[in-house]
C-alpha positions in Angstrom: -13.0 -32.5 -17.0 -12.9 -30.1 -13.7 -15.4 -31.2 -10.9 -16.8 -27.8 -10.0 -18.6 -27.8 -6.6 -22.5 -26.7 -6.3 -23.1 -23.4 -5.1 -25.5 -25.5 -2.5 -22.4 -27.6 -1.5 -20.4 -24.8 -1.1 -22.8 -23.3 0.6 -23.1 -26.7 3.1 -19.6 -26.6 3.4 -19.3 -23.2 4.6 -21.7 -23.4 7.3 -20.0 -26.4 8.7 -16.8 -24.9 8.5 -18.1 -21.6 10.6 -19.8 -24.2 13.0 -16.6 -26.1 13.6 -14.0 -23.5 13.8 -15.9 -21.9 16.5 -15.4 -24.7 18.5 -12.0 -25.4 17.0 -10.9 -28.1 19.5 -13.4 -30.2 21.1 -12.3 -30.3 24.6 -13.7 -27.4 27.0 -11.3 -25.0 28.2 -9.5 -25.4 31.3 -10.7 -23.4 34.3 -9.5 -19.8 34.1 -9.8 -16.2 34.6 -12.6 -15.7 32.3 -16.5 -15.6 33.3 -18.6 -17.8 31.5 -21.2 -16.8 28.8 -24.9 -18.1 28.0 -24.7 -19.4 24.5 -25.3 -16.0 22.4 -27.2 -14.0 25.2 -24.6 -11.9 27.2 -22.9 -9.0 25.8 -19.0 -9.3 25.3 -17.6 -6.0 25.8 -14.6 -4.7 23.6 -11.6 -2.7 23.9 -9.6 -1.4 20.9 -6.2 -0.7 21.5 -4.9 1.0 18.2 -7.2 3.5 16.7 -5.7 3.9 12.9 -7.0 2.7 9.8 -6.9 -0.7 10.4 -8.0 -0.6 14.3 -11.4 1.4 12.6 -11.5 -1.5 10.3 -11.3 -4.3 13.0 -13.4 -2.7 15.4 -16.0 -1.9 12.7 -16.1 -5.9 11.5 -16.5 -6.8 14.9 -19.4 -4.9 15.9 -21.0 -6.3 12.9 -20.3 -9.9 13.4 -22.9 -10.7 16.4 -25.2 -9.8 18.7 -24.9 -8.6 22.0 -21.3 -6.9 21.4 -20.5 -3.2 22.4 -17.2 -1.1 22.3 -16.5 -0.1 25.7 -12.9 1.3 25.8 -10.8 2.8 23.3 -6.3 3.5 23.9 -4.2 5.3 21.4 -0.7 6.9 21.0 -2.4 9.6 19.4 -5.5 11.2 20.5 -6.3 12.7 17.2 -6.6 9.1 15.8 -9.1 8.2 18.7 -11.1 11.1 17.7 -11.1 9.8 14.1 -11.9 6.5 14.9 -14.9 7.3 16.9 -16.3 9.6 14.3 -16.0 6.8 11.8 -17.5 4.1 14.0 -20.4 6.7 14.9 -21.1 7.9 11.2 -24.3 6.9 9.9 -24.5 3.8 7.3 -24.2 4.2 3.8 -26.7 2.1 1.6 -28.6 -0.9 2.8 -26.3 -3.3 2.4 -25.0 -6.0 5.6 -21.4 -4.2 4.7 -22.7 -0.7 5.9 -25.0 -2.0 8.5 -25.6 0.8 11.6 -23.1 -0.2 14.5 -23.8 3.0 16.0 -25.9 2.1 18.9 -22.9 -0.7 19.6 -20.4 2.0 20.2 -20.4 2.5 24.1 -17.1 4.5 24.9 -17.6 7.8 27.2 -14.7 10.0 27.8 -13.6 8.2 30.9 -12.7 5.0 28.5 -10.5 7.2 26.4 -7.0 6.4 27.0 -3.5 8.3 25.1 -0.1 7.5 25.4 2.4 4.7 26.1 0.5 3.1 28.4 -3.0 3.3 27.0 -2.7 -0.2 26.4 -2.6 -1.0 30.3 -5.3 1.1 30.9 -7.7 -0.6 28.5 -7.1 -4.2 29.8 -7.2 -2.9 33.4 -11.0 -2.2 32.6 -12.9 -4.4 34.4 -15.6 -4.4 32.0 -13.7 -5.2 29.1 -13.9 -9.0 28.3 -12.0 -8.7 25.0 -9.5 -6.7 23.7 -8.8 -5.8 19.3 -4.9 -5.3 18.9 -4.1 -3.3 16.1 -1.0 -0.9 17.2 2.1 -1.1 14.6 3.1 -4.8 14.7 6.8 -3.7 16.9 3.9 -3.6 20.0 2.2 -6.6 19.8 3.9 -9.2 22.1 4.1 -6.4 24.8 0.2 -5.6 24.1 -0.4 -9.2 23.9 1.4 -10.2 27.5 -0.3 -7.2 29.2 -4.0 -9.0 27.7 -3.5 -12.0 28.4 -2.0 -11.5 31.9 -5.1 -9.4 32.8 -7.4 -12.3 31.8 -8.7 -10.8 28.2 -9.5 -12.7 25.5 -7.8 -11.1 22.1 -8.2 -10.8 18.5 -4.7 -9.7 17.2 -4.0 -8.2 13.4 -1.1 -10.0 12.0 1.8 -10.0 12.1 2.7 -11.6 15.6 5.8 -9.3 15.9 8.7 -8.2 14.1 11.8 -9.8 15.6 12.7 -13.5 17.4 12.5 -12.1 20.6 9.2 -10.8 20.2 7.9 -14.1 18.7 9.2 -16.0 21.6 7.0 -13.6 23.9 3.8 -14.1 21.7 4.5 -17.9 22.2 4.8 -17.8 25.9 1.9 -15.8 25.9 -0.3 -18.4 23.9 0.7 -20.8 26.4 -0.4 -18.8 29.4 -3.6 -18.2 27.5 -4.5 -21.7 27.6 -4.0 -22.1 31.2 -6.0 -19.7 31.5 -8.7 -20.5 29.1 -8.8 -17.1 26.9 -9.1 -17.2 23.2 -6.7 -15.7 21.0 -7.9 -14.8 17.2 -5.1 -13.7 14.4 -6.1 -11.3 11.9 -4.9 -13.9 9.1 -8.2 -14.0 7.3 -6.9 -15.8 4.3 -7.8 -19.0 6.8 -11.5 -18.4 6.4 -11.9 -17.9 2.9 -13.9 -20.5 1.8 -12.1 -21.8 -1.3 -8.9 -21.9 0.4 -10.7 -23.6 3.1 -11.9 -26.3 0.8 -8.8 -26.4 -1.1 -6.7 -26.9 1.6 -8.9 -29.6 2.9 -8.8 -31.3 -0.5 -4.7 -30.9 -0.7 -4.7 -32.4 3.2 -7.2 -35.2 1.5 -4.2 -36.2 -1.2 -6.2 -34.0 -3.8 -2.5 -33.8 -5.8 -0.2 -35.9 -3.8 2.5 -35.7 -1.5 3.1 -31.9 -2.1 6.7 -31.8 -3.9 7.2 -27.9 -4.5 5.5 -24.6 -4.7 5.0 -21.0 -5.6 4.1 -17.8 -3.4 3.9 -14.3 -5.2 2.8 -10.9 -4.3 3.7 -7.9 -6.8 1.5 -5.0 -5.3 2.1 -1.0 -5.7 4.8 0.8 -3.8 2.2 2.5 -1.1 3.4 6.0 -2.2 0.5 7.3 -0.9 0.2 5.9 2.1 -0.1 7.9 5.8 1.4 12.2 5.9 4.6 12.3 4.3 5.8 15.6 5.5 6.7 15.9 8.7 4.8 18.2 10.8 6.6 21.0 13.0 7.0 19.8 16.7 7.2 16.1 15.8 10.1 14.2 17.8 11.9 11.5 16.0 9.7 9.3 17.4 6.4 10.8 16.6 7.5 10.6 13.2 8.9 7.0 13.2 5.3 6.3 14.4 3.3 8.4 12.3 5.0 6.5 9.3 5.7 3.0 11.0 4.7 0.9 7.6 8.3 2.2 6.4 10.6 1.4 9.6 11.5 -2.1 9.7 11.5 -1.7 13.7 7.6 -1.2 13.5 6.2 -3.0 10.5 8.9 -5.7 10.1 9.2 -4.8 6.4 6.3 -5.7 4.2 7.5 -9.3 3.8 6.5 -9.8 7.5 3.4 -6.5 7.9 2.1 -7.5 4.7 3.0 -10.5 2.9 2.7 -13.1 6.0 -0.8 -13.9 4.7 0.7 -15.7 1.9 3.6 -16.8 3.8 1.0 -18.6 6.3 -1.4 -19.8 3.2 1.9 -22.0 2.1 2.8 -22.8 6.1 -1.0 -24.1 6.0 -0.6 -26.4 3.1 2.6 -27.6 4.2 1.2 -28.4 7.8 3.9 -26.2 9.3 6.8 -24.0 9.0 9.7 -24.3 6.4 13.3 -25.6 8.2 15.5 -23.2 6.5 15.5 -20.5 4.0 18.1 -18.2 1.6 16.7 -14.9 0.4 17.5 -11.5 -1.4 15.8 -8.2 -1.9 16.5 -4.4 -2.1 15.3 -0.9 -2.1 15.6 0.6 -6.0 12.3 2.8 -5.9 11.8 4.1 -2.7 14.7 5.9 -1.7 13.6 9.0 -0.4 14.0 9.7 3.5 10.0 9.1 4.1 10.2 5.8 3.1 12.6 4.9 5.9 14.6 1.9 5.7 12.6 -1.1 4.2 13.0 -2.6 1.2 10.9 -2.5 -1.9 11.1 -6.4 -3.3 12.1 -9.8 -1.9 13.0 -13.0 -3.2 12.9 -16.0 -0.7 13.7 -19.7 -1.3 11.9 -21.6 1.7 12.7 -25.1 2.3 9.8 -27.4 4.3 10.2 -30.9 5.3 11.5 -33.8 2.8 13.5 -30.9 1.1 10.4 -29.6 -1.1 11.4 -25.8 -1.6 9.0 -23.1 -2.0 10.4 -19.8 -3.9 8.4 -16.8 -2.9 8.7 -13.4 -4.1 7.4 -10.1 -3.6 7.7 -6.7 -3.8 5.7 -3.0 -3.5 6.4 -1.1 -6.4 4.3 1.0 -8.7 4.0 0.3 -12.3 4.7 -3.4 -12.2 2.8 -6.5 -13.3 0.7 -7.3 -10.3 0.1 -10.6 -8.8 -1.2 -12.0 -5.7 -1.5 -15.9 -5.9 -0.1 -19.0 -4.8 1.1 -22.4 -6.8 1.5 -26.2 -4.7 2.9 -29.5 -6.9 2.1 -32.3 -5.8 3.0 -36.1 -7.3 -0.5 -36.3 -8.6 -1.4 -32.7 -9.7 -0.9 -29.1 -9.0 -3.6 -26.3 -7.0 -3.7 -22.6 -7.9 -5.2 -20.0 -5.8 -6.0 -16.2 -5.7 -8.9 -14.3 -4.5 -11.2 -15.5 -7.0 -10.6 -19.5 -6.0 -8.6 -22.7 -6.0 -8.4 -24.7 -9.3 -6.7 -28.3 -9.0 -5.4 -30.0 -12.0 -4.3 -33.4 -12.3 -5.8 -36.9 -11.2 -8.8 -35.5 -9.1 -9.2 -31.8 -10.8 -12.0 -29.7 -8.7 -12.4 -25.9 -8.5 -13.7 -24.2 -5.5 -15.0 -20.4 -6.0 -15.7 -17.9 -2.9 -18.8 -17.8 -1.5 -18.5 -13.8 -1.0 -19.3 -14.6 2.8 -16.5 -11.9 3.8 -13.8 -13.6 6.2 -13.0 -10.2 8.1 -16.4 -10.7 10.0 -16.4 -14.8 10.0 -12.9 -14.4 12.0 -14.7 -12.0 14.9 -17.9 -14.5 14.9 -15.8 -17.6 15.2 -14.1 -15.7 18.5 -17.1 -14.3 19.8 -19.6 -17.6 19.8 -16.2 -19.4 21.2 -16.3 -17.1 23.9 -19.8 -17.7 24.9 -19.5 -21.4 24.1 -16.5 -21.6 26.1 -14.5 -23.4 23.6 -10.8 -23.3 22.9 -9.6 -20.9 20.3 -6.1 -20.1 20.3 -4.1 -19.3 17.0 -1.4 -17.2 18.8 1.5 -20.3 18.0 0.3 -20.8 14.6 0.2 -16.7 13.4 3.5 -16.4 16.0 5.1 -19.3 13.6 4.1 -17.7 10.5 5.3 -14.3 11.3 8.6 -16.1 11.9 8.5 -17.6 8.5 8.4 -13.9 7.0 10.8 -12.5 9.8 13.7 -15.8 9.1 12.9 -14.6 5.6 13.5 -10.8 5.5 16.9 -11.6 8.0 18.3 -13.7 5.5 17.7 -11.4 2.7 18.7 -8.1 5.1 22.2 -10.4 5.3 22.6 -12.7 2.6 22.7 -15.3 4.4 21.0 -18.7 5.2 19.5 -19.4 8.3 17.6 -22.2 9.7 13.9 -21.9 11.4 15.2 -23.3 14.7 17.6 -21.0 15.3 15.6 -18.7 14.5 13.2 -19.3 17.3 15.4 -20.7 19.4 18.9 -18.7 18.9 18.7 -15.6 17.4 18.6 -12.3 19.5 17.6 -9.9 17.4 15.5 -7.6 19.3 14.3 -4.2 17.6 13.0 -2.5 20.4 14.0 1.3 20.7 16.3 2.5 23.9 13.2 3.9 25.0 9.4 4.6 24.9 9.3 8.2 24.8 8.8 11.1 22.8 12.0 12.2 21.7 15.4 12.1 19.5 15.8 8.3 17.8 17.9 7.8 15.1 17.0 5.8 12.2 18.9 2.8 11.5 20.5 2.9 8.0 19.4 0.5 5.4 20.6 -2.4 5.4 23.7 -4.0 2.9 23.4 -7.4 2.1 26.8 -9.1 2.6 28.1 -6.5 5.5 24.6 -6.4 7.7 25.7 -9.1 10.6 23.3 -11.9 11.3 22.1 -11.7 14.9 
């Protein structure tokens, strides 16, 4: 018979988790460039870099997460996105639930702190009154924006994924190491790490509830994103602007959906196994999203990942309309198995148990944890971890794109794949062709 965790016990576990995750790493931060905060009293001032839908979402969650937090600066490649973001953040709340609490008084952005263009991120991190930045421009920019922020002495919340190619991932790891030396926090937008039932379920797995892991499955099948963004290219838009407006469907900007979105699920597998896989072989293609407005990304992937001791995990993912939807992970051990989705975790076998979501929003918790760590001077640096999970996704894409098996260590240390464009300017930019497995070269 399955053991059900009582609501009271789950609440206690969750409170313990929130308290300890904010203090991740018991050692105090090394002396660095960040100022110290009186616990819960000093304001933490935020700069937002990337004002699209995700930037608006993360800024909203951050402002709701903690008291004495203000948004004081913003930067984006496009002014219209910034204006739309500001309007949304200043909109009166609808309803009385905590999810719609009023944050307008926390938005302190003035016109001289609104920056537009390729160097907008540099101007935001140069603001003396910015303590922490939120990085939500398309994933391609994450390595360079993180580097600029850490060098400027700012704490960073950065959205997943951490980059789109191995060269970028190596930069993220270098910046994360610099953050440790400077005493700066980095939190990544892999909020599944803060969903209560996953925290409890993975802990149980690590404690031996299903024995030694011998296999697993990771499945995420969803819609085709066919209505995302503006499908029609507007008069006057250069190639570069068209790419940036449709970034989700360009590999150089998004990393393809296995990287941009399914990094969440692959991160959960790495979490369960205690680190990234050692090698993989993948396949995939483009059967539905073939129109020019869907760029050069695939719409389905299948990758076999091999972890330590020869344990294999099968990943299957798609972005297609009209298919059966799934979003779950399964882990098999010598003493049982565990299944997890958004509703909870079920463990079957010798140590049966169930863990249900406590309904606490992990997208708010991740910001609350970081604000608390900043104020308490505690180490909280998720940079390397999200970089490794991102490279897990990139490695799967590279294998599927080329049809070649590959090792994680080679991707981390040897691959020279760099998806940077020839120049960062609004002008001509040829779209790379859709890759052909077996013919596309592994770099």
